[in-house]
C-alpha positions in Angstrom: 7.5 64.8 7.6 9.6 64.0 4.6 13.4 63.7 4.9 15.4 64.9 1.8 18.9 63.4 1.7 21.5 64.3 -0.9 25.2 64.2 -1.2 28.0 64.1 -3.8 28.6 60.4 -3.2 25.4 59.2 -1.7 25.2 55.4 -1.9 22.4 53.0 -1.8 23.6 51.5 1.5 23.6 54.9 3.1 20.1 55.6 1.9 18.9 52.3 3.3 20.6 53.1 6.6 19.1 56.5 7.1 15.7 55.3 5.9 15.8 52.7 8.6 16.8 55.2 11.2 13.9 57.5 10.2 11.5 54.6 9.8 10.5 56.1 6.4 7.6 54.4 4.5 9.4 54.7 1.1 12.2 56.4 -0.7 11.7 58.4 -3.9 14.6 59.3 -6.1 14.8 63.0 -6.9 18.0 63.0 -8.9 21.3 61.0 -9.3 22.4 61.8 -5.7 19.2 62.9 -4.0 16.2 61.1 -2.5 13.1 61.9 -0.6 12.2 59.6 2.3 8.4 59.7 2.8 6.7 59.7 6.3 10.1 59.9 8.1 10.4 60.3 11.8 12.9 62.6 13.4 15.7 60.9 15.2 18.4 62.6 17.3 21.2 60.8 15.6 20.2 61.4 11.9 21.7 64.9 11.4 25.1 64.0 12.9 25.2 60.6 11.1 24.5 62.3 7.8 27.1 65.1 8.3 29.8 62.6 9.2 29.2 61.0 5.8 29.0 64.3 3.8 25.3 63.9 3.3 22.9 66.9 3.5 19.6 66.2 5.1 16.5 68.4 5.5 13.1 67.8 7.1 10.4 69.1 4.8 6.6 69.1 5.2 4.9 67.2 2.4 3.3 69.1 -0.4 5.7 72.1 -0.6 6.2 72.8 -4.2 8.9 74.9 -5.9 6.4 76.1 -8.4 4.4 77.7 -5.7 7.3 80.0 -4.6 7.1 83.7 -5.5 10.5 84.9 -4.2 13.9 83.4 -3.7 16.6 85.6 -2.1 20.2 84.8 -1.7 23.4 86.3 -0.6 26.2 86.9 -3.2 29.6 86.3 -1.7 30.3 82.6 -0.8 26.7 81.8 -1.8 25.9 82.7 -5.4 29.6 83.0 -6.1 32.5 81.1 -4.7 34.6 84.0 -3.5 34.4 87.0 -1.1 35.0 89.9 -3.5 36.4 92.1 -0.8 39.0 89.5 0.1 40.1 89.3 -3.5 40.3 93.1 -3.7 42.4 92.9 -0.6 44.7 90.4 -2.3 45.3 92.9 -5.1 46.0 95.5 -2.5 48.5 93.2 -0.7 46.3 93.0 2.3 44.3 89.8 1.8 45.2 88.1 5.1 44.2 91.2 7.1 40.9 91.7 5.3 39.9 88.0 5.1 40.4 87.7 8.9 37.9 90.5 9.5 35.5 89.0 6.9 35.6 85.7 8.7 34.9 87.2 12.1 32.1 89.4 10.7 30.4 86.4 9.0 30.6 84.5 12.3 28.7 87.3 14.0 31.8 88.2 16.1 32.0 91.8 14.8 29.6 94.6 14.1 29.1 94.3 10.3 28.9 98.0 9.3 32.1 98.8 11.3 33.8 95.7 9.9 32.9 96.7 6.4 34.2 100.2 6.8 37.4 98.9 8.2 38.0 96.6 5.3 37.1 99.1 2.7 39.4 101.6 4.3 42.2 99.2 3.7 41.5 99.3 0.0 42.2 103.1 -0.3 44.2 103.9 -3.4 43.4 100.6 -5.2 42.9 101.2 -8.9 39.2 101.1 -10.1 40.4 98.5 -12.7 40.9 96.0 -9.9 37.1 95.6 -9.6 36.9 94.4 -13.2 40.0 92.2 -12.7 38.2 90.4 -9.8 35.0 90.1 -11.8 36.6 88.7 -14.9 39.4 86.6 -13.5 38.3 85.5 -10.0 34.6 85.5 -9.7 33.0 82.1 -10.3 29.4 80.9 -9.9 28.9 78.4 -7.2 28.2 74.9 -8.6 24.5 74.4 -9.1 23.7 78.1 -9.3 22.6 78.0 -12.9 20.3 75.0 -12.3 18.7 76.8 -9.4 18.2 80.0 -11.4 16.8 78.1 -14.3 14.2 76.5 -12.0 13.3 80.0 -10.8 12.8 81.2 -14.4 10.9 78.1 -15.4 8.4 78.6 -12.5 8.2 82.3 -12.5 10.0 82.7 -9.1 11.5 86.2 -8.7 15.2 86.3 -7.6 16.6 88.9 -5.2 20.4 89.1 -4.8 21.4 90.7 -1.5 24.9 91.6 -0.6 27.0 93.4 2.0 29.4 93.6 -0.9 29.4 96.0 -3.9 27.1 97.1 -6.7 29.9 96.7 -9.2 29.5 93.0 -8.9 25.7 92.7 -8.1 24.7 94.8 -11.1 26.8 92.8 -13.5 25.5 89.6 -12.2 21.9 90.9 -12.4 22.4 91.6 -16.1 24.3 88.4 -16.8 22.0 86.1 -15.0 18.7 87.8 -15.5 18.1 88.5 -11.8 15.1 90.6 -10.7 16.3 92.6 -7.7 19.5 93.5 -6.1 20.8 95.4 -3.0 24.4 96.1 -2.1 26.9 98.8 -1.1 28.5 101.4 -3.3 32.2 102.1 -3.3 33.4 105.7 -3.6 35.8 106.2 -6.5 37.6 109.3 -7.4 40.2 109.8 -10.1 40.1 106.2 -11.0 40.9 104.9 -7.5 39.0 103.7 -4.5 38.9 106.3 -1.7 38.4 103.7 1.0 34.9 104.8 1.7 31.4 103.4 1.2 28.7 105.8 -0.2 25.5 106.1 1.8 24.2 103.8 4.5 25.8 100.4 4.9 23.8 97.4 3.5 23.9 95.0 6.4 21.5 92.7 8.2 18.7 95.2 8.7 18.8 96.5 5.1 18.8 93.0 3.7 15.7 92.1 5.7 14.0 95.3 4.8 14.6 94.8 1.1 13.3 91.2 1.4 10.1 92.5 3.1 9.6 95.2 0.5 9.9 92.8 -2.4 7.4 90.4 -0.7 5.0 93.4 -0.5 5.6 94.4 -4.1 4.8 90.9 -5.2 1.7 90.8 -3.0 2.7 87.4 -1.6 3.2 85.9 1.8 6.2 84.8 3.7 5.2 81.2 3.1 5.9 81.5 -0.6 9.5 82.6 -0.1 13.0 81.2 0.4 16.1 82.9 1.7 19.6 81.5 1.3 22.7 82.8 3.2 26.0 81.9 4.8 26.9 84.7 7.2 25.5 86.2 10.3 24.4 89.3 8.4 22.0 87.1 6.5 20.1 85.9 9.6 17.5 88.7 9.8 16.6 88.3 6.2 16.4 84.5 6.6 14.0 84.9 9.5 11.6 86.7 7.2 11.4 83.8 4.8 9.1 80.8 4.7 12.1 78.6 4.4 15.6 79.6 5.4 18.6 77.7 4.0 22.1 77.9 5.4 24.4 77.3 2.5 28.0 76.2 3.4 27.4 78.5 6.3 29.0 79.6 9.5 27.9 77.7 12.7 25.7 80.6 13.9 23.7 80.5 10.7 23.4 76.7 10.5 22.1 76.7 14.1 19.2 79.1 13.2 18.2 78.1 9.7 15.4 75.7 8.8 17.9 73.5 7.0 21.5 73.5 6.0 23.3 72.5 2.8 26.9 71.8 3.7 28.1 69.4 1.0 26.0 69.9 -2.2 25.7 72.8 -4.6 22.9 75.3 -4.9 20.8 73.0 -7.1 20.2 71.1 -3.8 17.7 73.9 -2.9 15.4 72.8 -5.8 15.4 69.2 -4.5 14.0 70.3 -1.1 10.7 70.9 -2.8 8.3 68.5 -4.6 
C-alpha cells in the first residue's frame, strides 16, 4: 500500500518519522505539503501519531488515478462550503443556538434526519425570503481547496454531484456558479415572500442521497470503483458506502469511523492528492 501524508505545516522531520514507522521504500513529493510514501506497511500507531501533529494520512492502493474517475459526489454544508446554511438562516431568525444544536446532533447520527430537518425548518416560519439571498451573498464561502478539486474534475472529465440535506436555493446557485453537473436537495415552501416553515415533497436525507448517487453511476454507465463520495455527517454515510472511495471531510466521529479515509486538517484539494 501507499501512504499519503499531508498537512498544513508538514515538516521534513515528520515525513522521515512516519516513513520510518511505515517502513516505506521511498517518499514522493505530491505538493508543497503532501507526500506519497511508497510500499508502506500499516502500523497501529501511525494514524494517531499523525492526527496528534495535524497531519492527514490515507492508505491508498498503488495505481489509482484521478483521471480514471467518472463521478465525484460531495455534500454541500460544511463540505463544499464552510457554513451550515440552515444555522445561518436560524441566526437571522434569532434562533441560531436552538437550530445549530439540532444540526449538530443530526450530523452525529443522534437524531432522525427527516424529523430533525422538519423541526429546524419549522423554526424558520415567517423568515423573509430575502434572508436566503443574504446568507448566499454575505455568509456562504467555499471551503479552501474546493476550486482546486473542481478544476481537477473539469480537467479530467469527472462529473460532479452535489448532494445536500439543505436547500435548492443554494445548490442551484452553486451549480451554475461552479459548473456542477448534478444536484439534489430540499425545497423550502415560500408564500407571500416568507418561509412557511415547511419543506416541499419528500425529505432528501441519507436514502435519497444514496439513491441519487446510484442513479448517476447508472447514467454514466460506470462502476462503483470509478467514484468518490465526500461527506461530513451521518446522513452522508449511505451515499459514501456506494462509492469506490469514501472520504470523511472534517467529519463527525461516526463518519470518520466508517469512511475509507479522513481529511481532518487539509482543504478539499487534499482529495486530489490521494490519487496518482
